[in-house]
N, C-alpha and C positions, 0 to 999 in steps of 0.2 A: 416668610420663612419661619417655621416653628423652631423651638429649642432642639427638637430631635433632628431637624434638617441641619441646623448649625452644628450640632455635635457630629453628624455624619461627615462633615468636612475634615474632621480631625481624627477619624477612625484609623487611618493609615499613618501612624506617627513616624514610621521609618521613611516614608516618602516625603513627609513634611520636612524631616531633617535633611534629606537630599536637596529638596527644593530651596531651602534657606541656608544651605551649608556655608555659603560665603557671605551671608548678610551679618554684618557686625557694626555698621556705621552708627547705630544708636547707642552702642555699648559705652563709649567714652562719656556720653552725657549722663547715663545712669551711674556710672562709676563716680563721677564728680558729685552727683547728688548724694550718693551713699557716703562719700567722704565728708560731705558737709554735715549730714544729719547723724551719722553713726547708726547703730542698730538698737534694737532688732528691726529688721526690714520684712515687709510682706509684699511679695509680688503677686498681684491678682491676674489670673489667666496666664500662668507661667509657661504653659505648653510643655515642651521637652526640656526646659531648663536652659535654653539658649542664653539668657541673660542671668538667670538665677545662679548657675554654677560658677561663672566667672566672678560674680560678686562674693560668693562663698570663698572662692580661691583667694580673693583679696583680704580675707579675714573677717568678713562681716557675718554676723548671725542673721540668717535669712530663712524665711518660710515661703514655700511656693504653693499657691492654691490654683486649682483648675477643676473644671467640670468634666473633663475628658479623661477617663481611666486609661486609655491607651497612651495618651500623651504623658501622663504622670508616670506610667511604667517605664517609658522611654527616659524620662527625666531621672528616675531612680538609677537606671543603668548608667546614664551619663555621669551622675554624681559619684557613683562607685568607681567608675573608670578614672575619674579625676581625683579620687581620694578625699572627697569632702563630705561632711555630714550635713544634711539638710532635712528639715521636717517638711514632708509633702502632705498637703491636705486636699482630699477629694470632696469638693463642696461647690455649691452655687454661690457666687459672689453676692447675690441679692439677699441671701438668708444665712450667710456665713456666721458661725459662732465659735471662734477659735479659743476664746477664753483668756486672751492676753491682749496687750496694746503694743503699738509699734511706733518707733520714731519716724519711720518712713514707710508709706504705702504707695505703690505705684502700679499703674496699668499702662502697658506700653503698646506701641505700634498699632493703634486702632482697635485693640481688643474690646474697649468699651462700646464700640460701634456695633457689636453683636447684640447689645441691649436695644431692642428694636422699637421700643415705645417709651413714653415719658415715665410711666409707672415703674418700668424695669430700671431705668437710669436712676430714678429717685430712690428706689429701694437699695440699689448698690451704694449710692452716696451716703445714705443713712447708715448702712452697715459699716462702711468705711469710717465714718465719723465715730461710731461706737468703738472701733478698734484703734483709734489714733491716740497715742500718748499725749499728755499735756505738752504743748509746744511742738507737736509733731507736724509732719509734712505729708500731704497727699499730692501726687503728680498724676495728671491725666494727659494722655497723648493721643490725639485724634487728628484726622486730616481736616484741612480747611476747605469747605465746599467751594468749588470753582463753577460758577454759573455756566461758563462755556463748556465744561465737561458734562455738567448735568444735562445740558441741552443737546448733547451730542446725538446724532441720529444712530439708530441701531445697525451700524455697519461695522463689520469685523475690523479690528486693528491689532497690530503686534504689541503685546503687553510686555513681554520679557522673554528671555531664554536662559537656560542653565544646563549644566552637564550632569547626567545621572551617574549612578554608581558604576555603570559599565563603560563610562566615558562617552556615551552618545549625547548629542545635543538635543534637548527638548525645547521646542518653541511653544510659546503660550500666546494664543490669540483670544481677544476678548470682544464681546459686545455688551453694551450696558443700556439700562433704561432707568430713568429716574421717576419714581412714583411720588409726585409732589404732595399728594394728600396725606401721606404718612411719613414723608421725608426719608424715604429709603432709596438707596442706589443699589440696583440689582444687576449683577454681573453674571454672564455665562462665559466660562473659561474653557478653552479647548487645548489640550496638551497633545502635541504631535512630535513624532520622530520621523523626519522626512514628511511624506504625505500620509502617514499612518496615524490615525487618532488612537491615542493610548489611554486617555483619561479625560473626563469632563467634570467640571464642578459648577455648581450654582452658588453664588455668594450674595448675601444681602447685608448691607451695612446702613445703619442709621446715620443720617447727616445731622451734625450739630452745628448750627450757625453761631458765629462768634458771640453775639450778645445773648443769644439763647443759652449757650453753654455757661456763660458767666452768671446769668440769672438763675439757672438751675443749681449751680454750685452755691450761690448766696442763699437761695431758698432752703438748701440743705444744711445751712449753718456754717458755711466756710467763708473765709475772706481770701481775696486774691493777693498773693505775695509777689508773683511775677508771671509774665506771659511771654513765651518765646514762639518764633516762627519756624525754628529748625533746631537740630540737635547741637548746633554750634552756639546756641543761646542768642541768636540775633533777635532784635525786637520784633514783635508780631506786627504785621501790616496786612492790608487787604490782599496783597499778592503772596503772602506766605503760603507755603505748601502745607504746613502743619499748624496745629494749635497745641502747644505744650503749656499747660496751666499748672502753676505751682500754688498750692493752697494750704492754708492753716485753718484750724477751727476758730471761728469767730468768738470773740469774748462775749460772755453773757452781758446783757444790758445792765446798767447800774440800777439798783433798787430806787424807787421813788423817794424823795425826801420825806422825812417825818412831818406830819402836820403840826 
């Protein structure tokens, strides 16, 4: 999947907000993180401001960055409706140049997994480190690859359901295929009202295996402060659904002793 295909997933920002209208289970985690670090805060891949706006309402100075113009336009309207002032930045996280540093930078709910290869992930981490204030924190939030799910045959299964703006129930069925050569999990999602197909999406996500993710972060100049397996901050284990990695910039190595 190309950058253009990934962006196409987020062209209909209004539908995105309907689909995720009731999702807020990760918000308490990021509220706690923001309370610990203070601001300013940068949310990378902020979307329509689903997390950004509540953090601004809590009194934090926060910047929202996203590559999708329709999502940012929706975010601006959300912020205005809630009476908060937020700087919105339309940029690619791999090449972002905001001109300031942040006490907290975070990428939530698997957004980093749209960076489909090693070079893209490395570029993002380098840019994030350049924007991190001394003593600052970077939080990455991706799913923990489950071999049983990666090996799942391409048979349709019920993924979720939600209610649209008209009060109708939309069911979402998925088929998936894991491309092991590039570590990409590729989904086809079919949205139906009753038997009627109303929308179809193709989603590709990079799988970051636990030790690989840690090595990638350390190679980018970070040290691991904590690692959780869920938004309740449970210790990470092999069976954890998520990998939530809390990082700080690694200290520069001490200079060699004088001869």
